[in-house]
CHARMM-style PDB file with segment names, atoms N, HN, CA, C and O in Angstrom:
ATOM      1  N   MET     1      -2.471  12.222   1.616  1.00  0.00      PROA
ATOM      2  CA  MET     1      -1.670  11.327   2.420  1.00  0.00      PROA
ATOM      3  C   MET     1      -0.215  11.780   2.367  1.00  0.00      PROA
ATOM      4  O   MET     1       0.230  12.423   1.416  1.00  0.00      PROA
ATOM      5  N   LYS     2       0.505  11.423   3.422  1.00  0.00      PROA
ATOM      6  HN  LYS     2       0.144  10.901   4.195  1.00  0.00      PROA
ATOM      7  CA  LYS     2       1.896  11.874   3.498  1.00  0.00      PROA
ATOM      8  C   LYS     2       2.809  10.735   3.952  1.00  0.00      PROA
ATOM      9  O   LYS     2       2.340   9.685   4.391  1.00  0.00      PROA
ATOM     10  N   VAL     3       4.096  10.954   3.843  1.00  0.00      PROA
ATOM     11  HN  VAL     3       4.477  11.807   3.487  1.00  0.00      PROA
ATOM     12  CA  VAL     3       5.092   9.961   4.250  1.00  0.00      PROA
ATOM     13  C   VAL     3       4.882   9.606   5.725  1.00  0.00      PROA
ATOM     14  O   VAL     3       4.704  10.487   6.566  1.00  0.00      PROA
ATOM     15  N   GLY     4       4.904   8.319   6.023  1.00  0.00      PROA
ATOM     16  HN  GLY     4       5.049   7.603   5.340  1.00  0.00      PROA
ATOM     17  CA  GLY     4       4.724   7.838   7.391  1.00  0.00      PROA
ATOM     18  C   GLY     4       3.327   7.372   7.708  1.00  0.00      PROA
ATOM     19  O   GLY     4       3.126   6.697   8.719  1.00  0.00      PROA
ATOM     20  N   ASP     5       2.341   7.707   6.876  1.00  0.00      PROA
ATOM     21  HN  ASP     5       2.504   8.255   6.055  1.00  0.00      PROA
ATOM     22  CA  ASP     5       0.969   7.251   7.111  1.00  0.00      PROA
ATOM     23  C   ASP     5       0.873   5.743   6.922  1.00  0.00      PROA
ATOM     24  O   ASP     5       1.511   5.176   6.036  1.00  0.00      PROA
ATOM     25  N   LEU     6       0.066   5.099   7.766  1.00  0.00      PROA
ATOM     26  HN  LEU     6      -0.453   5.560   8.486  1.00  0.00      PROA
ATOM     27  CA  LEU     6      -0.216   3.678   7.618  1.00  0.00      PROA
ATOM     28  C   LEU     6      -1.427   3.514   6.721  1.00  0.00      PROA
ATOM     29  O   LEU     6      -2.416   4.232   6.870  1.00  0.00      PROA
ATOM     30  N   VAL     7      -1.354   2.568   5.783  1.00  0.00      PROA
ATOM     31  HN  VAL     7      -0.550   1.985   5.662  1.00  0.00      PROA
ATOM     32  CA  VAL     7      -2.409   2.391   4.801  1.00  0.00      PROA
ATOM     33  C   VAL     7      -2.760   0.915   4.642  1.00  0.00      PROA
ATOM     34  O   VAL     7      -2.002   0.027   5.033  1.00  0.00      PROA
ATOM     35  N   VAL     8      -3.920   0.684   4.064  1.00  0.00      PROA
ATOM     36  HN  VAL     8      -4.536   1.405   3.747  1.00  0.00      PROA
ATOM     37  CA  VAL     8      -4.369  -0.637   3.636  1.00  0.00      PROA
ATOM     38  C   VAL     8      -4.921  -0.485   2.227  1.00  0.00      PROA
ATOM     39  O   VAL     8      -5.123   0.634   1.755  1.00  0.00      PROA
ATOM     40  N   LEU     9      -5.165  -1.596   1.558  1.00  0.00      PROA
ATOM     41  HN  LEU     9      -5.001  -2.505   1.941  1.00  0.00      PROA
ATOM     42  CA  LEU     9      -5.776  -1.511   0.239  1.00  0.00      PROA
ATOM     43  C   LEU     9      -7.224  -1.068   0.363  1.00  0.00      PROA
ATOM     44  O   LEU     9      -7.938  -1.503   1.267  1.00  0.00      PROA
ATOM     45  N   SER    10      -7.654  -0.209  -0.540  1.00  0.00      PROA
ATOM     46  HN  SER    10      -7.074   0.145  -1.274  1.00  0.00      PROA
ATOM     47  CA  SER    10      -9.061   0.193  -0.602  1.00  0.00      PROA
ATOM     48  C   SER    10      -9.841  -0.935  -1.273  1.00  0.00      PROA
ATOM     49  O   SER    10      -9.253  -1.915  -1.729  1.00  0.00      PROA
ATOM     50  N   ALA    11     -11.152  -0.797  -1.333  1.00  0.00      PROA
ATOM     51  HN  ALA    11     -11.630   0.000  -0.963  1.00  0.00      PROA
ATOM     52  CA  ALA    11     -11.977  -1.802  -2.003  1.00  0.00      PROA
ATOM     53  C   ALA    11     -11.569  -1.919  -3.469  1.00  0.00      PROA
ATOM     54  O   ALA    11     -11.500  -3.023  -4.009  1.00  0.00      PROA
ATOM     55  N   ALA    12     -11.302  -0.795  -4.105  1.00  0.00      PROA
ATOM     56  HN  ALA    12     -11.358   0.101  -3.665  1.00  0.00      PROA
ATOM     57  CA  ALA    12     -10.864  -0.817  -5.508  1.00  0.00      PROA
ATOM     58  C   ALA    12      -9.497  -1.471  -5.636  1.00  0.00      PROA
ATOM     59  O   ALA    12      -9.256  -2.220  -6.583  1.00  0.00      PROA
ATOM     60  N   GLY    13      -8.605  -1.199  -4.700  1.00  0.00      PROA
ATOM     61  HN  GLY    13      -8.801  -0.590  -3.930  1.00  0.00      PROA
ATOM     62  CA  GLY    13      -7.274  -1.785  -4.730  1.00  0.00      PROA
ATOM     63  C   GLY    13      -7.296  -3.294  -4.543  1.00  0.00      PROA
ATOM     64  O   GLY    13      -6.467  -4.005  -5.111  1.00  0.00      PROA
ATOM     65  N   GLN    14      -8.238  -3.782  -3.752  1.00  0.00      PROA
ATOM     66  HN  GLN    14      -8.912  -3.205  -3.290  1.00  0.00      PROA
ATOM     67  CA  GLN    14      -8.343  -5.225  -3.527  1.00  0.00      PROA
ATOM     68  C   GLN    14      -8.857  -5.957  -4.753  1.00  0.00      PROA
ATOM     69  O   GLN    14      -8.597  -7.149  -4.914  1.00  0.00      PROA
ATOM     70  N   LYS    15      -9.579  -5.265  -5.617  1.00  0.00      PROA
ATOM     71  HN  LYS    15      -9.791  -4.296  -5.486  1.00  0.00      PROA
ATOM     72  CA  LYS    15     -10.116  -5.889  -6.828  1.00  0.00      PROA
ATOM     73  C   LYS    15      -9.063  -6.058  -7.912  1.00  0.00      PROA
ATOM     74  O   LYS    15      -9.267  -6.823  -8.854  1.00  0.00      PROA
ATOM     75  N   ILE    16      -7.945  -5.359  -7.795  1.00  0.00      PROA
ATOM     76  HN  ILE    16      -7.780  -4.737  -7.029  1.00  0.00      PROA
ATOM     77  CA  ILE    16      -6.895  -5.433  -8.811  1.00  0.00      PROA
ATOM     78  C   ILE    16      -6.060  -6.689  -8.572  1.00  0.00      PROA
ATOM     79  O   ILE    16      -5.493  -6.871  -7.495  1.00  0.00      PROA
ATOM     80  N   ASP    17      -5.990  -7.540  -9.572  1.00  0.00      PROA
ATOM     81  HN  ASP    17      -6.451  -7.392 -10.447  1.00  0.00      PROA
ATOM     82  CA  ASP    17      -5.287  -8.822  -9.432  1.00  0.00      PROA
ATOM     83  C   ASP    17      -3.825  -8.663  -9.052  1.00  0.00      PROA
ATOM     84  O   ASP    17      -3.283  -9.500  -8.330  1.00  0.00      PROA
ATOM     85  N   ALA    18      -3.180  -7.613  -9.521  1.00  0.00      PROA
ATOM     86  HN  ALA    18      -3.620  -6.933 -10.108  1.00  0.00      PROA
ATOM     87  CA  ALA    18      -1.753  -7.419  -9.242  1.00  0.00      PROA
ATOM     88  C   ALA    18      -1.482  -7.151  -7.760  1.00  0.00      PROA
ATOM     89  O   ALA    18      -0.341  -7.283  -7.316  1.00  0.00      PROA
ATOM     90  N   ASN    19      -2.493  -6.784  -6.998  1.00  0.00      PROA
ATOM     91  HN  ASN    19      -3.420  -6.677  -7.358  1.00  0.00      PROA
ATOM     92  CA  ASN    19      -2.329  -6.478  -5.573  1.00  0.00      PROA
ATOM     93  C   ASN    19      -2.630  -7.668  -4.668  1.00  0.00      PROA
ATOM     94  O   ASN    19      -2.775  -7.488  -3.459  1.00  0.00      PROA
ATOM     95  N   TRP    20      -2.726  -8.859  -5.208  1.00  0.00      PROA
ATOM     96  HN  TRP    20      -2.608  -9.005  -6.190  1.00  0.00      PROA
ATOM     97  CA  TRP    20      -3.155 -10.023  -4.436  1.00  0.00      PROA
ATOM     98  C   TRP    20      -2.303 -10.264  -3.207  1.00  0.00      PROA
ATOM     99  O   TRP    20      -2.826 -10.695  -2.179  1.00  0.00      PROA
ATOM    100  N   SER    21      -1.006 -10.001  -3.279  1.00  0.00      PROA
ATOM    101  HN  SER    21      -0.581  -9.651  -4.114  1.00  0.00      PROA
ATOM    102  CA  SER    21      -0.130 -10.336  -2.155  1.00  0.00      PROA
ATOM    103  C   SER    21      -0.212  -9.332  -1.000  1.00  0.00      PROA
ATOM    104  O   SER    21       0.371  -9.567   0.058  1.00  0.00      PROA
ATOM    105  N   HSD    22      -0.919  -8.226  -1.186  1.00  0.00      PROA
ATOM    106  HN  HSD    22      -1.393  -8.034  -2.046  1.00  0.00      PROA
ATOM    107  CA  HSD    22      -1.014  -7.194  -0.151  1.00  0.00      PROA
ATOM    108  C   HSD    22      -2.395  -7.142   0.518  1.00  0.00      PROA
ATOM    109  O   HSD    22      -2.632  -6.288   1.373  1.00  0.00      PROA
ATOM    110  N   ARG    23      -3.283  -8.025   0.146  1.00  0.00      PROA
ATOM    111  HN  ARG    23      -3.090  -8.718  -0.548  1.00  0.00      PROA
ATOM    112  CA  ARG    23      -4.620  -8.034   0.745  1.00  0.00      PROA
ATOM    113  C   ARG    23      -4.524  -8.429   2.214  1.00  0.00      PROA
ATOM    114  O   ARG    23      -3.891  -9.427   2.560  1.00  0.00      PROA
ATOM    115  N   GLY    24      -5.156  -7.639   3.069  1.00  0.00      PROA
ATOM    116  HN  GLY    24      -5.670  -6.828   2.788  1.00  0.00      PROA
ATOM    117  CA  GLY    24      -5.156  -7.915   4.495  1.00  0.00      PROA
ATOM    118  C   GLY    24      -3.901  -7.460   5.216  1.00  0.00      PROA
ATOM    119  O   GLY    24      -3.715  -7.796   6.385  1.00  0.00      PROA
ATOM    120  N   GLU    25      -3.039  -6.710   4.557  1.00  0.00      PROA
ATOM    121  HN  GLU    25      -3.190  -6.437   3.606  1.00  0.00      PROA
ATOM    122  CA  GLU    25      -1.803  -6.256   5.175  1.00  0.00      PROA
ATOM    123  C   GLU    25      -1.838  -4.749   5.405  1.00  0.00      PROA
ATOM    124  O   GLU    25      -2.664  -4.037   4.834  1.00  0.00      PROA
ATOM    125  N   ILE    26      -0.935  -4.282   6.242  1.00  0.00      PROA
ATOM    126  HN  ILE    26      -0.264  -4.861   6.706  1.00  0.00      PROA
ATOM    127  CA  ILE    26      -0.774  -2.855   6.506  1.00  0.00      PROA
ATOM    128  C   ILE    26       0.530  -2.411   5.857  1.00  0.00      PROA
ATOM    129  O   ILE    26       1.532  -3.125   5.883  1.00  0.00      PROA
ATOM    130  N   GLY    27       0.494  -1.217   5.275  1.00  0.00      PROA
ATOM    131  HN  GLY    27      -0.321  -0.637   5.254  1.00  0.00      PROA
ATOM    132  CA  GLY    27       1.692  -0.676   4.649  1.00  0.00      PROA
ATOM    133  C   GLY    27       2.005   0.705   5.200  1.00  0.00      PROA
ATOM    134  O   GLY    27       1.156   1.346   5.818  1.00  0.00      PROA
ATOM    135  N   ILE    28       3.223   1.152   4.973  1.00  0.00      PROA
ATOM    136  HN  ILE    28       3.913   0.631   4.471  1.00  0.00      PROA
ATOM    137  CA  ILE    28       3.635   2.487   5.384  1.00  0.00      PROA
ATOM    138  C   ILE    28       4.124   3.226   4.137  1.00  0.00      PROA
ATOM    139  O   ILE    28       4.861   2.672   3.322  1.00  0.00      PROA
ATOM    140  N   ILE    29       3.702   4.483   4.004  1.00  0.00      PROA
ATOM    141  HN  ILE    29       3.103   4.933   4.667  1.00  0.00      PROA
ATOM    142  CA  ILE    29       4.113   5.287   2.859  1.00  0.00      PROA
ATOM    143  C   ILE    29       5.550   5.741   3.071  1.00  0.00      PROA
ATOM    144  O   ILE    29       5.865   6.391   4.068  1.00  0.00      PROA
ATOM    145  N   LEU    30       6.421   5.392   2.124  1.00  0.00      PROA
ATOM    146  HN  LEU    30       6.165   4.864   1.314  1.00  0.00      PROA
ATOM    147  CA  LEU    30       7.832   5.751   2.200  1.00  0.00      PROA
ATOM    148  C   LEU    30       8.149   7.019   1.429  1.00  0.00      PROA
ATOM    149  O   LEU    30       9.038   7.778   1.813  1.00  0.00      PROA
ATOM    150  N   GLN    31       7.426   7.251   0.345  1.00  0.00      PROA
ATOM    151  HN  GLN    31       6.703   6.634   0.033  1.00  0.00      PROA
ATOM    152  CA  GLN    31       7.726   8.378  -0.523  1.00  0.00      PROA
ATOM    153  C   GLN    31       6.481   8.772  -1.305  1.00  0.00      PROA
ATOM    154  O   GLN    31       5.664   7.920  -1.651  1.00  0.00      PROA
ATOM    155  N   VAL    32       6.337  10.067  -1.583  1.00  0.00      PROA
ATOM    156  HN  VAL    32       7.001  10.760  -1.302  1.00  0.00      PROA
ATOM    157  CA  VAL    32       5.253  10.576  -2.419  1.00  0.00      PROA
ATOM    158  C   VAL    32       5.885  11.385  -3.541  1.00  0.00      PROA
ATOM    159  O   VAL    32       6.643  12.322  -3.289  1.00  0.00      PROA
ATOM    160  N   ASN    33       5.571  11.022  -4.779  1.00  0.00      PROA
ATOM    161  HN  ASN    33       4.955  10.261  -4.983  1.00  0.00      PROA
ATOM    162  CA  ASN    33       6.100  11.718  -5.955  1.00  0.00      PROA
ATOM    163  C   ASN    33       4.913  12.035  -6.862  1.00  0.00      PROA
ATOM    164  O   ASN    33       4.487  11.185  -7.644  1.00  0.00      PROA
ATOM    165  N   ASN    34       4.384  13.233  -6.765  1.00  0.00      PROA
ATOM    166  HN  ASN    34       4.729  13.924  -6.129  1.00  0.00      PROA
ATOM    167  CA  ASN    34       3.175  13.609  -7.500  1.00  0.00      PROA
ATOM    168  C   ASN    34       3.396  13.843  -8.985  1.00  0.00      PROA
ATOM    169  O   ASN    34       2.454  14.220  -9.681  1.00  0.00      PROA
ATOM    170  N   THR    35       4.597  13.634  -9.493  1.00  0.00      PROA
ATOM    171  HN  THR    35       5.362  13.328  -8.927  1.00  0.00      PROA
ATOM    172  CA  THR    35       4.862  13.847 -10.912  1.00  0.00      PROA
ATOM    173  C   THR    35       4.786  12.561 -11.727  1.00  0.00      PROA
ATOM    174  O   THR    35       5.050  12.575 -12.929  1.00  0.00      PROA
ATOM    175  N   VAL    36       4.429  11.452 -11.085  1.00  0.00      PROA
ATOM    176  HN  VAL    36       4.214  11.441 -10.108  1.00  0.00      PROA
ATOM    177  CA  VAL    36       4.335  10.167 -11.784  1.00  0.00      PROA
ATOM    178  C   VAL    36       2.934   9.605 -11.679  1.00  0.00      PROA
ATOM    179  O   VAL    36       2.117  10.090 -10.897  1.00  0.00      PROA
ATOM    180  N   GLU    37       2.657   8.575 -12.473  1.00  0.00      PROA
ATOM    181  HN  GLU    37       3.320   8.181 -13.109  1.00  0.00      PROA
ATOM    182  CA  GLU    37       1.315   7.989 -12.510  1.00  0.00      PROA
ATOM    183  C   GLU    37       0.932   7.316 -11.189  1.00  0.00      PROA
ATOM    184  O   GLU    37      -0.206   7.443 -10.736  1.00  0.00      PROA
ATOM    185  N   ASN    38       1.867   6.609 -10.578  1.00  0.00      PROA
ATOM    186  HN  ASN    38       2.791   6.506 -10.946  1.00  0.00      PROA
ATOM    187  CA  ASN    38       1.646   5.947  -9.284  1.00  0.00      PROA
ATOM    188  C   ASN    38       2.492   6.671  -8.241  1.00  0.00      PROA
ATOM    189  O   ASN    38       3.660   6.325  -8.063  1.00  0.00      PROA
ATOM    190  N   PRO    39       1.938   7.667  -7.548  1.00  0.00      PROA
ATOM    191  CA  PRO    39       2.768   8.548  -6.721  1.00  0.00      PROA
ATOM    192  C   PRO    39       3.137   8.041  -5.331  1.00  0.00      PROA
ATOM    193  O   PRO    39       3.991   8.648  -4.685  1.00  0.00      PROA
ATOM    194  N   TYR    40       2.541   6.967  -4.845  1.00  0.00      PROA
ATOM    195  HN  TYR    40       1.848   6.474  -5.370  1.00  0.00      PROA
ATOM    196  CA  TYR    40       2.763   6.540  -3.454  1.00  0.00      PROA
ATOM    197  C   TYR    40       3.618   5.281  -3.398  1.00  0.00      PROA
ATOM    198  O   TYR    40       3.200   4.223  -3.868  1.00  0.00      PROA
ATOM    199  N   GLN    41       4.825   5.390  -2.820  1.00  0.00      PROA
ATOM    200  HN  GLN    41       5.165   6.249  -2.438  1.00  0.00      PROA
ATOM    201  CA  GLN    41       5.682   4.235  -2.628  1.00  0.00      PROA
ATOM    202  C   GLN    41       5.377   3.650  -1.252  1.00  0.00      PROA
ATOM    203  O   GLN    41       5.470   4.342  -0.238  1.00  0.00      PROA
ATOM    204  N   ILE    42       5.010   2.371  -1.226  1.00  0.00      PROA
ATOM    205  HN  ILE    42       4.934   1.808  -2.049  1.00  0.00      PROA
ATOM    206  CA  ILE    42       4.549   1.744   0.015  1.00  0.00      PROA
ATOM    207  C   ILE    42       5.345   0.471   0.289  1.00  0.00      PROA
ATOM    208  O   ILE    42       5.564  -0.354  -0.598  1.00  0.00      PROA
ATOM    209  N   LYS    43       5.766   0.338   1.536  1.00  0.00      PROA
ATOM    210  HN  LYS    43       5.588   1.008   2.257  1.00  0.00      PROA
ATOM    211  CA  LYS    43       6.389  -0.892   2.031  1.00  0.00      PROA
ATOM    212  C   LYS    43       5.324  -1.629   2.828  1.00  0.00      PROA
ATOM    213  O   LYS    43       4.788  -1.090   3.796  1.00  0.00      PROA
ATOM    214  N   TRP    44       5.016  -2.847   2.432  1.00  0.00      PROA
ATOM    215  HN  TRP    44       5.451  -3.285   1.646  1.00  0.00      PROA
ATOM    216  CA  TRP    44       3.971  -3.619   3.087  1.00  0.00      PROA
ATOM    217  C   TRP    44       4.546  -4.442   4.228  1.00  0.00      PROA
ATOM    218  O   TRP    44       5.610  -5.047   4.101  1.00  0.00      PROA
ATOM    219  N   LEU    45       3.828  -4.454   5.345  1.00  0.00      PROA
ATOM    220  HN  LEU    45       2.963  -3.962   5.448  1.00  0.00      PROA
ATOM    221  CA  LEU    45       4.274  -5.123   6.566  1.00  0.00      PROA
ATOM    222  C   LEU    45       3.317  -6.256   6.887  1.00  0.00      PROA
ATOM    223  O   LEU    45       2.461  -6.120   7.761  1.00  0.00      PROA
ATOM    224  N   GLY    46       3.453  -7.362   6.193  1.00  0.00      PROA
ATOM    225  HN  GLY    46       4.148  -7.472   5.483  1.00  0.00      PROA
ATOM    226  CA  GLY    46       2.490  -8.430   6.368  1.00  0.00      PROA
ATOM    227  C   GLY    46       3.100  -9.711   6.874  1.00  0.00      PROA
ATOM    228  O   GLY    46       4.306  -9.802   7.103  1.00  0.00      PROA
ATOM    229  N   GLN    47       2.255 -10.692   7.044  1.00  0.00      PROA
ATOM    230  HN  GLN    47       1.276 -10.619   6.858  1.00  0.00      PROA
ATOM    231  CA  GLN    47       2.652 -12.010   7.518  1.00  0.00      PROA
ATOM    232  C   GLN    47       3.226 -12.871   6.398  1.00  0.00      PROA
ATOM    233  O   GLN    47       3.860 -13.895   6.653  1.00  0.00      PROA
ATOM    234  N   SER    48       3.002 -12.454   5.173  1.00  0.00      PROA
ATOM    235  HN  SER    48       2.488 -11.622   4.966  1.00  0.00      PROA
ATOM    236  CA  SER    48       3.413 -13.255   4.030  1.00  0.00      PROA
ATOM    237  C   SER    48       4.937 -13.421   3.983  1.00  0.00      PROA
ATOM    238  O   SER    48       5.684 -12.496   4.302  1.00  0.00      PROA
ATOM    239  N   THR    49       5.372 -14.593   3.589  1.00  0.00      PROA
ATOM    240  HN  THR    49       4.764 -15.345   3.330  1.00  0.00      PROA
ATOM    241  CA  THR    49       6.806 -14.843   3.482  1.00  0.00      PROA
ATOM    242  C   THR    49       7.264 -14.820   2.025  1.00  0.00      PROA
ATOM    243  O   THR    49       8.382 -15.233   1.719  1.00  0.00      PROA
ATOM    244  N   THR    50       6.416 -14.348   1.144  1.00  0.00      PROA
ATOM    245  HN  THR    50       5.508 -14.013   1.393  1.00  0.00      PROA
ATOM    246  CA  THR    50       6.794 -14.302  -0.269  1.00  0.00      PROA
ATOM    247  C   THR    50       7.838 -13.227  -0.505  1.00  0.00      PROA
ATOM    248  O   THR    50       8.013 -12.324   0.314  1.00  0.00      PROA
ATOM    249  N   THR    51       8.514 -13.326  -1.604  1.00  0.00      PROA
ATOM    250  HN  THR    51       8.372 -14.059  -2.269  1.00  0.00      PROA
ATOM    251  CA  THR    51       9.530 -12.335  -1.952  1.00  0.00      PROA
ATOM    252  C   THR    51       8.906 -10.991  -2.293  1.00  0.00      PROA
ATOM    253  O   THR    51       9.616  -9.986  -2.341  1.00  0.00      PROA
ATOM    254  N   TYR    52       7.607 -10.944  -2.530  1.00  0.00      PROA
ATOM    255  HN  TYR    52       7.031 -11.760  -2.491  1.00  0.00      PROA
ATOM    256  CA  TYR    52       6.936  -9.691  -2.867  1.00  0.00      PROA
ATOM    257  C   TYR    52       7.031  -8.669  -1.741  1.00  0.00      PROA
ATOM    258  O   TYR    52       7.015  -7.466  -2.004  1.00  0.00      PROA
ATOM    259  N   ASN    53       7.128  -9.113  -0.512  1.00  0.00      PROA
ATOM    260  HN  ASN    53       7.141 -10.090  -0.298  1.00  0.00      PROA
ATOM    261  CA  ASN    53       7.149  -8.178   0.615  1.00  0.00      PROA
ATOM    262  C   ASN    53       8.540  -7.644   0.933  1.00  0.00      PROA
ATOM    263  O   ASN    53       8.692  -6.873   1.881  1.00  0.00      PROA
ATOM    264  N   ARG    54       9.538  -8.022   0.184  1.00  0.00      PROA
ATOM    265  HN  ARG    54       9.415  -8.649  -0.586  1.00  0.00      PROA
ATOM    266  CA  ARG    54      10.885  -7.508   0.413  1.00  0.00      PROA
ATOM    267  C   ARG    54      11.057  -6.099  -0.140  1.00  0.00      PROA
ATOM    268  O   ARG    54      11.970  -5.381   0.267  1.00  0.00      PROA
ATOM    269  N   TYR    55      10.200  -5.704  -1.049  1.00  0.00      PROA
ATOM    270  HN  TYR    55       9.459  -6.287  -1.380  1.00  0.00      PROA
ATOM    271  CA  TYR    55      10.379  -4.461  -1.778  1.00  0.00      PROA
ATOM    272  C   TYR    55       9.251  -3.477  -1.502  1.00  0.00      PROA
ATOM    273  O   TYR    55       8.192  -3.850  -0.998  1.00  0.00      PROA
ATOM    274  N   ALA    56       9.494  -2.221  -1.838  1.00  0.00      PROA
ATOM    275  HN  ALA    56      10.354  -1.917  -2.248  1.00  0.00      PROA
ATOM    276  CA  ALA    56       8.454  -1.203  -1.779  1.00  0.00      PROA
ATOM    277  C   ALA    56       7.851  -1.071  -3.175  1.00  0.00      PROA
ATOM    278  O   ALA    56       8.569  -1.149  -4.171  1.00  0.00      PROA
ATOM    279  N   TYR    57       6.555  -0.874  -3.249  1.00  0.00      PROA
ATOM    280  HN  TYR    57       5.972  -0.810  -2.440  1.00  0.00      PROA
ATOM    281  CA  TYR    57       5.858  -0.788  -4.524  1.00  0.00      PROA
ATOM    282  C   TYR    57       5.114   0.532  -4.626  1.00  0.00      PROA
ATOM    283  O   TYR    57       4.805   1.167  -3.618  1.00  0.00      PROA
ATOM    284  N   TRP    58       4.831   0.937  -5.860  1.00  0.00      PROA
ATOM    285  HN  TRP    58       5.082   0.421  -6.679  1.00  0.00      PROA
ATOM    286  CA  TRP    58       4.163   2.212  -6.136  1.00  0.00      PROA
ATOM    287  C   TRP    58       2.681   1.970  -6.409  1.00  0.00      PROA
ATOM    288  O   TRP    58       2.310   1.038  -7.123  1.00  0.00      PROA
ATOM    289  N   PHE    59       1.834   2.837  -5.818  1.00  0.00      PROA
ATOM    290  HN  PHE    59       2.136   3.593  -5.238  1.00  0.00      PROA
ATOM    291  CA  PHE    59       0.389   2.702  -5.943  1.00  0.00      PROA
ATOM    292  C   PHE    59      -0.263   4.027  -6.308  1.00  0.00      PROA
ATOM    293  O   PHE    59       0.274   5.104  -6.046  1.00  0.00      PROA
ATOM    294  N   LYS    60      -1.433   3.916  -6.920  1.00  0.00      PROA
ATOM    295  HN  LYS    60      -1.869   3.042  -7.133  1.00  0.00      PROA
ATOM    296  CA  LYS    60      -2.264   5.092  -7.185  1.00  0.00      PROA
ATOM    297  C   LYS    60      -3.080   5.390  -5.935  1.00  0.00      PROA
ATOM    298  O   LYS    60      -3.268   4.519  -5.086  1.00  0.00      PROA
ATOM    299  N   ARG    61      -3.555   6.608  -5.828  1.00  0.00      PROA
ATOM    300  HN  ARG    61      -3.402   7.315  -6.517  1.00  0.00      PROA
ATOM    301  CA  ARG    61      -4.295   7.043  -4.633  1.00  0.00      PROA
ATOM    302  C   ARG    61      -5.558   6.212  -4.413  1.00  0.00      PROA
ATOM    303  O   ARG    61      -5.871   5.862  -3.275  1.00  0.00      PROA
ATOM    304  N   TYR    62      -6.284   5.894  -5.478  1.00  0.00      PROA
ATOM    305  HN  TYR    62      -6.030   6.179  -6.402  1.00  0.00      PROA
ATOM    306  CA  TYR    62      -7.538   5.165  -5.300  1.00  0.00      PROA
ATOM    307  C   TYR    62      -7.327   3.727  -4.833  1.00  0.00      PROA
ATOM    308  O   TYR    62      -8.277   3.087  -4.382  1.00  0.00      PROA
ATOM    309  N   GLU    63      -6.108   3.208  -4.930  1.00  0.00      PROA
ATOM    310  HN  GLU    63      -5.337   3.728  -5.296  1.00  0.00      PROA
ATOM    311  CA  GLU    63      -5.835   1.830  -4.521  1.00  0.00      PROA
ATOM    312  C   GLU    63      -5.615   1.678  -3.024  1.00  0.00      PROA
ATOM    313  O   GLU    63      -5.644   0.562  -2.504  1.00  0.00      PROA
ATOM    314  N   ILE    64      -5.395   2.791  -2.321  1.00  0.00      PROA
ATOM    315  HN  ILE    64      -5.371   3.698  -2.743  1.00  0.00      PROA
ATOM    316  CA  ILE    64      -5.080   2.725  -0.888  1.00  0.00      PROA
ATOM    317  C   ILE    64      -5.989   3.636  -0.080  1.00  0.00      PROA
ATOM    318  O   ILE    64      -6.595   4.565  -0.614  1.00  0.00      PROA
ATOM    319  N   LYS    65      -6.076   3.355   1.220  1.00  0.00      PROA
ATOM    320  HN  LYS    65      -5.584   2.600   1.654  1.00  0.00      PROA
ATOM    321  CA  LYS    65      -6.785   4.228   2.154  1.00  0.00      PROA
ATOM    322  C   LYS    65      -6.044   4.177   3.486  1.00  0.00      PROA
ATOM    323  O   LYS    65      -5.294   3.238   3.755  1.00  0.00      PROA
ATOM    324  N   LYS    66      -6.259   5.183   4.306  1.00  0.00      PROA
ATOM    325  HN  LYS    66      -6.868   5.945   4.088  1.00  0.00      PROA
ATOM    326  CA  LYS    66      -5.597   5.211   5.613  1.00  0.00      PROA
ATOM    327  C   LYS    66      -6.102   4.060   6.468  1.00  0.00      PROA
ATOM    328  O   LYS    66      -7.287   3.726   6.449  1.00  0.00      PROA
ATOM    329  N   ALA    67      -5.193   3.463   7.211  1.00  0.00      PROA
ATOM    330  HN  ALA    67      -4.230   3.734   7.226  1.00  0.00      PROA
ATOM    331  CA  ALA    67      -5.563   2.393   8.128  1.00  0.00      PROA
ATOM    332  C   ALA    67      -6.263   2.980   9.335  1.00  0.00      PROA
ATOM    333  O   ALA    67      -5.844   4.017   9.850  1.00  0.00      PROA
ATOM    334  N   LYS    68      -7.317   2.339   9.790  1.00  0.00      PROA
ATOM    335  HN  LYS    68      -7.657   1.497   9.372  1.00  0.00      PROA
ATOM    336  CA  LYS    68      -8.051   2.792  10.965  1.00  0.00      PROA
ATOM    337  C   LYS    68      -7.381   2.256  12.233  1.00  0.00      PROA
ATOM    338  O   LYS    68      -6.950   1.104  12.265  1.00  0.00      PROA
ATOM    339  N   PRO    69      -7.293   3.081  13.272  1.00  0.00      PROA
ATOM    340  CA  PRO    69      -6.718   2.585  14.532  1.00  0.00      PROA
ATOM    341  C   PRO    69      -7.628   1.543  15.181  1.00  0.00      PROA
ATOM    342  O   PRO    69      -8.848   1.586  15.023  1.00  0.00      PROA
ATOM    343  N   ILE    70      -7.035   0.626  15.897  1.00  0.00      PROA
ATOM    344  HN  ILE    70      -6.044   0.590  16.025  1.00  0.00      PROA
ATOM    345  CA  ILE    70      -7.795  -0.371  16.615  1.00  0.00      PROA
ATOM    346  C   ILE    70      -8.300   0.264  17.909  1.00  0.00      PROA
ATOM    347  O   ILE    70      -7.524   0.834  18.675  1.00  0.00      PROA
ATOM    348  N   SER    71      -9.594   0.160  18.142  1.00  0.00      PROA
ATOM    349  HN  SER    71     -10.225  -0.303  17.519  1.00  0.00      PROA
ATOM    350  CA  SER    71     -10.149   0.799  19.354  1.00  0.00      PROA
ATOM    351  C   SER    71     -10.363  -0.177  20.476  1.00  0.00      PROA
ATOM    352  OT1 SER    71     -10.821   0.210  21.551  1.00  0.00      PROA
TER     353      SER     71
END
């Protein structure tokens, strides 16, 4: 995955309690840093009005997958 890709949580990512506020949302990859444990910085673009969506968060590869286009 690369900067600019649209992503959603994978099945494994949805099972992680810490990701509760991003379920059902689409995110965009802002930065990739392969030298750290969580290399993907993602800004989530959801309907939620919580303060959690104000920031970009770091995720592991298995927690995210590319978003499928709507056909």
